[in-house]
C-alpha positions as CSV (number, residue, x, y, z in Angstrom):
1,M,80.5,-58.9,39.8
2,T,80.1,-59.0,36.0
3,K,81.1,-55.7,34.4
4,I,78.4,-54.9,31.8
5,G,78.2,-52.4,29.0
6,I,75.2,-51.4,27.0
7,V,75.3,-50.6,23.2
8,G,72.4,-48.4,22.0
9,C,72.1,-47.2,25.6
10,A,70.0,-44.1,24.9
11,G,67.0,-45.9,23.4
12,R,64.0,-47.0,25.4
13,M,65.4,-50.5,26.0
14,G,68.9,-49.2,26.4
15,Q,67.8,-46.9,29.2
16,M,65.9,-49.7,30.9
17,L,69.0,-51.9,30.8
18,L,71.1,-49.1,32.3
19,R,68.7,-48.8,35.3
20,E,68.5,-52.5,35.8
21,V,72.2,-53.1,35.7
22,L,72.7,-50.3,38.2
23,D,70.2,-52.0,40.5
24,S,71.5,-55.6,40.0
25,P,73.4,-57.2,42.9
26,A,75.3,-59.4,40.5
27,A,76.5,-56.9,38.0
28,T,78.1,-53.5,37.7
29,L,77.6,-50.9,35.0
30,A,80.9,-50.3,33.2
31,G,79.7,-48.0,30.3
32,G,77.5,-47.4,27.4
33,S,77.7,-46.4,23.8
34,E,75.6,-44.8,21.0
35,R,76.1,-44.4,17.3
36,P,78.4,-41.6,16.2
37,G,76.5,-38.3,16.0
38,G,73.8,-39.5,18.4
39,D,72.4,-36.8,20.6
40,A,73.3,-38.7,23.8
41,V,77.0,-39.0,23.0
42,G,79.1,-37.2,25.6
43,R,76.4,-37.2,28.2
44,D,76.7,-38.7,31.6
45,I,74.8,-42.0,31.8
46,G,73.4,-41.1,35.2
47,E,72.0,-37.8,34.0
48,L,70.5,-39.5,31.0
49,I,68.4,-41.8,33.1
50,G,67.7,-39.4,36.0
51,R,70.0,-40.9,38.5
52,G,72.4,-38.0,38.8
53,P,76.1,-37.9,37.6
54,L,77.8,-41.3,37.7
55,G,81.1,-40.4,36.0
56,L,80.3,-42.6,33.0
57,V,80.2,-40.8,29.7
58,I,78.3,-42.2,26.8
59,G,80.8,-43.0,24.0
60,N,80.5,-43.4,20.3
61,D,83.0,-46.3,19.8
62,A,81.6,-49.7,20.5
63,K,85.0,-51.4,20.3
64,T,86.3,-49.3,23.2
65,L,83.2,-50.4,25.2
66,F,83.9,-54.1,24.4
67,E,87.5,-53.8,25.5
68,T,86.6,-52.4,28.9
69,V,83.8,-54.8,30.0
70,D,83.1,-58.4,30.7
71,A,79.9,-58.5,28.7
72,V,77.9,-56.3,26.4
73,I,74.1,-56.3,26.1
74,D,72.7,-55.5,22.7
75,F,69.1,-54.6,21.8
76,T,69.9,-52.6,18.7
77,A,69.2,-53.4,15.0
78,P,70.3,-56.3,12.9
79,S,73.0,-54.5,10.9
80,A,74.5,-53.1,14.1
81,T,74.3,-56.4,16.0
82,V,76.4,-58.3,13.5
83,L,79.1,-55.6,13.7
84,H,79.0,-55.9,17.5
85,A,79.2,-59.7,17.3
86,A,82.4,-59.3,15.3
87,L,83.8,-57.0,18.0
88,A,82.8,-59.5,20.6
89,A,84.7,-62.2,18.8
90,E,87.7,-59.9,18.3
91,T,87.9,-58.9,22.0
92,R,86.7,-62.3,23.3
93,K,83.9,-60.7,25.4
94,V,80.4,-62.0,26.1
95,H,77.7,-60.7,23.8
96,V,74.1,-60.9,24.9
97,I,71.7,-60.3,22.0
98,G,68.0,-59.4,22.2
99,T,67.8,-58.0,18.6
100,T,65.2,-59.5,16.4
101,G,64.6,-59.5,12.6
102,L,68.0,-60.9,11.6
103,S,68.3,-62.4,8.1
104,P,69.6,-65.9,7.6
105,E,72.9,-64.4,6.4
106,Q,73.1,-62.3,9.6
107,E,72.3,-65.3,11.7
108,A,75.2,-67.1,10.1
109,L,77.6,-64.3,11.0
110,L,76.5,-64.7,14.7
111,Q,77.4,-68.4,14.4
112,T,80.8,-67.5,13.1
113,A,81.4,-65.0,15.9
114,A,80.4,-67.6,18.4
115,T,83.3,-69.8,17.5
116,R,85.5,-67.3,19.3
117,T,83.4,-66.1,22.2
118,A,80.3,-66.8,24.2
119,I,77.2,-65.3,22.6
120,V,73.7,-65.6,24.1
121,W,71.0,-64.9,21.5
122,A,67.3,-65.2,22.2
123,P,64.2,-63.8,20.5
124,N,63.0,-63.0,24.0
125,M,64.9,-62.6,27.2
126,S,61.9,-63.1,29.5
127,V,62.1,-66.1,31.8
128,G,58.3,-66.6,31.3
129,V,58.5,-66.6,27.5
130,N,61.3,-69.2,27.6
131,L,59.2,-71.4,29.8
132,L,56.4,-70.9,27.2
133,L,58.8,-72.0,24.4
134,T,59.5,-75.3,26.4
135,L,55.8,-75.9,27.0
136,V,54.9,-75.3,23.4
137,E,57.4,-77.8,22.1
138,Q,56.2,-80.4,24.6
139,V,52.5,-79.9,23.7
140,A,53.2,-80.0,20.0
141,R,55.1,-83.2,20.5
142,V,52.0,-84.9,22.1
143,L,49.2,-83.6,19.9
144,D,48.4,-85.2,16.5
145,P,49.3,-82.7,13.7
146,A,46.4,-84.1,11.7
147,T,43.9,-83.3,14.5
148,Y,45.3,-80.1,16.1
149,D,46.0,-76.9,14.1
150,I,48.6,-74.5,15.5
151,E,48.1,-70.7,15.2
152,I,50.4,-68.1,16.8
153,V,49.0,-64.7,17.6
154,E,51.2,-61.8,18.6
155,M,50.7,-58.1,19.4
156,H,53.2,-55.3,19.9
157,H,53.4,-51.5,20.0
158,R,53.0,-49.4,16.9
159,H,56.7,-48.7,16.6
160,K,57.9,-52.3,16.1
161,V,59.4,-52.7,12.7
162,D,59.6,-56.5,12.2
163,A,56.8,-59.0,11.8
164,P,56.1,-61.6,12.8
165,S,58.0,-60.8,16.0
166,G,61.1,-62.7,16.8
167,T,59.3,-64.3,19.8
168,A,56.5,-65.4,17.6
169,L,58.9,-67.1,15.2
170,G,60.7,-68.6,18.2
171,L,57.4,-70.1,19.3
172,G,56.8,-71.4,15.8
173,R,60.2,-73.1,15.8
174,A,59.4,-74.6,19.1
175,A,56.1,-76.0,17.8
176,A,57.8,-77.3,14.6
177,A,60.5,-78.9,16.7
178,G,57.9,-80.7,18.7
179,R,56.4,-82.0,15.5
180,G,59.8,-82.9,14.0
181,V,59.5,-80.6,11.0
182,A,61.3,-77.4,9.8
183,L,59.2,-74.3,10.4
184,E,60.0,-72.9,7.0
185,D,58.3,-76.0,5.4
186,V,55.0,-75.5,7.2
187,W,54.6,-71.8,8.1
188,R,51.9,-69.4,6.8
189,K,52.9,-65.9,7.8
190,S,49.8,-64.2,6.5
191,R,46.4,-64.8,4.8
192,D,44.5,-62.6,2.4
193,G,41.7,-63.2,0.0
194,I,40.5,-66.7,-1.0
195,T,43.2,-68.9,0.5
196,G,41.3,-72.3,0.3
197,A,41.0,-74.7,3.2
198,R,43.8,-74.7,5.8
199,P,46.4,-77.4,5.0
200,S,46.9,-80.1,7.6
201,G,50.1,-79.5,9.6
202,E,50.4,-75.8,8.8
203,I,51.6,-73.4,11.5
204,G,50.0,-70.0,11.1
205,F,50.8,-66.5,12.3
206,A,48.7,-63.5,13.0
207,T,50.4,-60.1,13.6
208,L,48.8,-57.2,15.5
209,R,50.3,-53.8,16.0
210,G,49.0,-50.8,18.0
211,G,49.4,-48.6,21.0
212,D,52.1,-49.2,23.6
213,V,51.8,-53.0,23.9
214,V,55.1,-54.4,25.2
215,G,54.5,-57.9,23.9
216,D,51.6,-60.4,23.9
217,H,52.0,-63.9,22.5
218,S,49.5,-66.8,22.4
219,V,49.9,-70.2,20.9
220,V,46.5,-71.9,20.0
221,F,46.2,-75.6,19.4
222,A,42.7,-76.0,17.8
223,A,40.9,-79.3,17.2
224,D,37.3,-80.3,16.6
225,G,35.6,-80.0,20.0
226,E,38.4,-78.3,22.0
227,R,41.1,-75.6,21.9
228,I,44.2,-75.3,24.0
229,E,45.7,-71.8,24.4
230,I,49.0,-70.9,26.1
231,T,49.6,-67.2,26.6
232,H,52.3,-64.8,27.9
233,K,51.8,-61.1,28.3
234,A,54.6,-58.7,29.1
235,S,53.5,-55.4,30.7
236,S,57.0,-54.0,31.1
237,R,60.3,-54.2,29.3
238,Q,61.9,-54.7,32.7
239,V,61.4,-58.5,32.3
240,F,63.6,-58.4,29.2
241,A,66.3,-56.4,30.9
242,K,66.4,-58.7,33.9
243,G,66.7,-61.7,31.7
244,A,69.5,-60.2,29.6
245,I,71.5,-59.3,32.8
246,R,71.0,-62.8,34.0
247,A,72.3,-64.1,30.7
248,A,75.3,-61.9,30.8
249,C,76.3,-63.0,34.3
250,W,75.7,-66.7,33.4
251,A,77.8,-66.5,30.2
252,H,80.8,-64.7,31.8
253,G,83.5,-67.3,31.8
254,K,81.7,-69.8,29.6
255,P,83.6,-71.2,26.5
256,P,82.8,-69.9,23.0
257,G,79.5,-71.0,21.6
258,L,76.0,-69.7,20.6
259,Y,73.8,-70.1,23.6
260,S,70.1,-69.5,24.2
261,M,68.1,-68.4,27.2
262,R,67.1,-72.0,27.5
263,D,70.7,-72.8,28.2
264,V,70.9,-69.9,30.7
265,L,67.8,-71.3,32.5
266,G,68.8,-74.9,32.3
267,L,65.6,-75.9,30.4
């Protein structure tokens, strides 16, 4: 049984993770933490999620949590995630990261931490989305860039703070990899006004926000006379939590390295 801790455990995703770890036959919940001064600090985890007292008190010291578990799951914010990665490296504990919106400099810090411990980082922990990433790369490899245009459309709830989503960018990178190019050389993140004709080989993004949408992603391959669309829709954050737990159990005992969900799933 993998002993798992949750940082940011009082948030919507944190509470979902707490419930899923408690229900998992492969893992045991070993604790949770919140930022100092948070309203949930000092509360019993079980009472927080409506399960009754569990004897696990929410702490405000992430380092202590890392020291007492096998793996920590992290769906917090970029600035917090890089600090947690440093703690994972220091304590040599597994760090599973679902945080999106990291800058290139923050991504480099994850790479550094991964030289000392196993880190699983993915823009989306859903098994279905990671199958989608594989399919998109394969389709992009086969279709002629001069004939097929690629557009990525994503929609999320009104509270999401980064755009395009990490999953949308991951799909863009998969498409770019299939074409043998760097996404940054061909992406168009937005369009406004008179933009001129669409350049050949461009990978475009459209971002929608509203309501309580958990996550919808479509990749469109459009040519004269036909259009191929590959879509994934998440109706519950539960799929992300289950994938993260699977990643934590898989990474327990693995050598240091920066892994992806495609590694976890053997894709």
